[in-house]
C-alpha positions in Angstrom: 43.1 -45.6 -84.6 44.9 -48.0 -86.2 47.1 -46.8 -88.7 47.9 -48.7 -92.0 51.3 -48.6 -93.3 51.1 -50.5 -96.5 52.1 -48.6 -99.7 48.2 -48.2 -100.6 46.5 -47.2 -97.3 45.2 -44.0 -96.3 48.5 -43.4 -94.6 50.2 -43.4 -97.9 47.7 -41.2 -99.4 48.3 -38.9 -96.1 52.2 -39.1 -96.4 51.9 -38.0 -100.0 49.8 -35.0 -99.6 52.3 -33.9 -97.1 55.0 -34.1 -99.5 56.9 -36.8 -97.2 56.4 -39.9 -99.8 58.4 -38.3 -102.5 62.4 -38.7 -102.3 62.8 -34.7 -102.9 63.3 -34.1 -99.4 66.1 -36.3 -99.1 68.3 -34.7 -101.6 71.2 -32.8 -100.4 72.1 -29.3 -101.7 75.6 -30.5 -102.4 75.9 -31.4 -106.2 76.6 -34.8 -107.7 80.0 -33.9 -108.9 80.9 -32.9 -105.6 79.5 -35.7 -103.8 81.4 -37.8 -105.7 84.5 -36.3 -105.2 83.7 -36.2 -101.2 82.8 -39.9 -101.4 86.3 -40.7 -103.0 88.0 -43.6 -100.5 91.4 -42.3 -99.5 93.8 -44.8 -97.6 96.6 -42.1 -96.6 94.6 -40.6 -93.6 94.0 -44.1 -92.2 97.4 -45.0 -93.0 98.9 -41.8 -91.2 96.6 -42.2 -88.2 97.6 -45.8 -87.7 101.2 -45.2 -87.9 100.8 -42.5 -85.2 99.0 -44.8 -83.0 101.8 -47.3 -83.1 104.7 -45.0 -82.8 102.7 -43.7 -79.6 102.4 -47.0 -78.4 105.8 -48.0 -79.1 107.3 -45.0 -76.9 105.3 -45.7 -74.3 106.4 -49.1 -74.2 109.9 -48.0 -74.7 109.4 -45.4 -71.8 107.8 -48.2 -69.6 110.6 -50.6 -69.8 113.2 -48.1 -69.1 111.0 -46.8 -66.1 110.6 -50.2 -64.9 114.7 -51.0 -65.4 115.8 -48.1 -63.6 113.1 -48.9 -60.9 114.3 -52.7 -60.5 118.2 -51.5 -60.8 117.5 -48.8 -57.7 115.5 -51.8 -55.9 118.4 -54.2 -56.2 120.8 -51.8 -55.2 119.1 -50.5 -52.0 118.3 -54.2 -51.3 122.0 -55.3 -51.6 123.5 -52.2 -50.3 121.4 -50.8 -47.3 124.1 -49.9 -45.4 125.5 -47.9 -48.3 122.5 -46.1 -49.0 122.0 -45.0 -45.5 125.5 -43.3 -45.7 125.0 -41.6 -48.8 122.0 -40.0 -47.8 
């Protein structure tokens, strides 16, 4: 069975009879005023989330630098003074 999806074809008439062609099924139960209020753009949540993201990124970078610095210092001290390291244990 070949279907004709044009605006004036038999499938369009079937859709009208079933109530699918009208835009009534698409409307939500929210009032227009409420919908406009919900769709208002706000920059504050995005700015807040971006700041939190960058602060966490900075904190992990700082922690990583300290961890690498201490690891490097430990490696240098153990490498330069292996006898001292063995005596202190």
